[in-house]
C-alpha angles and dihedrals in degrees: 000000000000090000098044109139141193128193113272102278097222093046089050094053091045087057097042101040107009095164097043116110116260097174135020118188130203088249089065094252115141128198122198125217090251091052091047091051092050092048093046096047092047090050090048091056090050091048088053088054087053091055103264112144142167114304095013116137109233123185121220117205110179145115118242104299138141089246090060092052090050090051092051092053091043091057090052090055089056097042092240122144118247114219106200112217125200109234092209094063124106125246090261093050094046092045090053093052094044092052094040092052094046091239112184099184134021119208110207132194110244092243089061097043096099095047092046092049089064094053126095092254093054092122089065099051130104122173120232089247091054089058093045091058093058125097117254113255124216104253137149110254121207114262092178134042120221104221095212095051119103115253107168142018116204122180118229110263095258098234085141094041096244111095123191128191111253112206116216123191126208085254092056091054093042094053092044090057094044092049091052092050092049089054104038097028125219129265126190088232094055119131117173118211114218117198094141111099115267090224088066120076092241092058096038091052090059091052091052094044086058094063094037094050099030087238129149120243122211098215122203124186091220141354117275116165095216092049093048093048091049091051090052093047099040113014102056097251109166102176133032133179117218144154125231099271090051092054090049091055093045091054092046091051096044097061113188098332111114122223117258119262089242089071102087109172140030100186105207122194139148102093143311114347122221111245093228089060092053090051091050090051091051092056089057094049091248108155101217115196108191113213139184126212144120141205089273092058096050091246125312121016099163123040136169109241123227092250092059101035095102097035096052105038110177095026125116088214131227131319114280118255099274094037135088131200138185137172121216094229139075117283109284095016125108117255145143116301118232124187137187135183146110092279092060117101118247090225153299124304111262091346104112094157094048090048091049092049093048097052130063116184091331095315119119115225100218099197089234128117124224147141137227121227124220090276095051098256117148122234115191111220104178148295112294091231089053093055113119116213110198120177090336093309121119113231120191113208092210091062092055092043091054089057092046091054088059091064112100108238098033116113100174136005139182131181128207136169122261122203112254127186093216105037101024091234136011128192120253127181135221113206135190108205129210088186113056090197091064108111133198093252091054090056096044092049090055094046093045091059092057108033138050114264095253090057095053111105111253091211136021119211116196112213135173093233141354118244108253136178125230092282092050095252113147112250099221093183088066090053088053088052089052089051090054089052091052090048092051091050094051 
């Protein structure tokens, strides 16, 4: 089993559908599977000339760009391991990951060359254009992929401030793609829009689905609501992957114009989704498929199917075909979520203790809290480390946030726990207003009518923006740091 192989997925598509589009860019440029194979194999030979070899850990520091996709596939042809680096990290954060992952070389997009050259790992960097100028070496390129071999290392998103390198095998990525197809189905007209960063598992999974399915990807360097909406309305995009804040901005930009019937799936991940947002999407004919996954599960592992989308609003769905899930609580009660399946990582790079603590008899303890309804549908409640315990009562920030999003004049909201000498913790809210006349009392009046008193935020902080990571997830630990600053000033 450990040596089970499949044909190289890009080579296979270049043989089956050489002229089919692999990538479409906002500029109008299109790249076929045959062209992508030629570019990737050529780049692999040049990487070999630069000293990259099988098993070497190579960092990739780049925004979404065709050259990054080429580099990822090139590394697979050499059997090297791609360490995906977040371009929004600081020198200290990047340096930690590069050292922790034993990265020997860092491939950098040309636009980032200058900034990277001033970082502590500057001696390891080579720009994409540097590699392109090299001669091609004579080297054996992989014609098969060993499913159990490592392919990528992606560091956890850092919403808690403590990233670990998640090792993904080719098999993890393969089964993730197969599981998604078995749930969402495949259509010959499918075109998947990718605005999520390729260095994140959500973006990378779209890139790999492309070569596994033979499906075109509409690749955007960054998320812009107007550009994404235009692609859906005019460019034949049928599926897009987003997180909650992206969907909010898409709806705000779209106005009253409904989405076309050809658009069949808005795959929405990144945490609990406010009910008012789902209702707003429904009015615009946006088919929202809530999904649950994490870096450790190689993208989605639970998704709400089309047949259940309207019946189970607010649910993340059921585990995908190869996956299993259980919650360590009675049916209907909130408990820790455990998952298992061939898309789940076998562990963290050089973190034996963390791996041991995260797995129990083959089951991954996700660190998330959820419940199952009587039909077995999963409802995500919150991250365990985000749970607020006030006077012995469990308070889930997502429940309060969902109510806050129902307040006219609130664009964004996040809730965290504040230390309290009497109750242990109390909830407080950070709010981004679209209406400057909106006052704290207006918000508290609204929330008080819908939630028990102990769940009502004790303070409202108005901010210009919420701190988010590269995938637009709110970094709650930074809000806690801001709270500490306020406390020290008072």
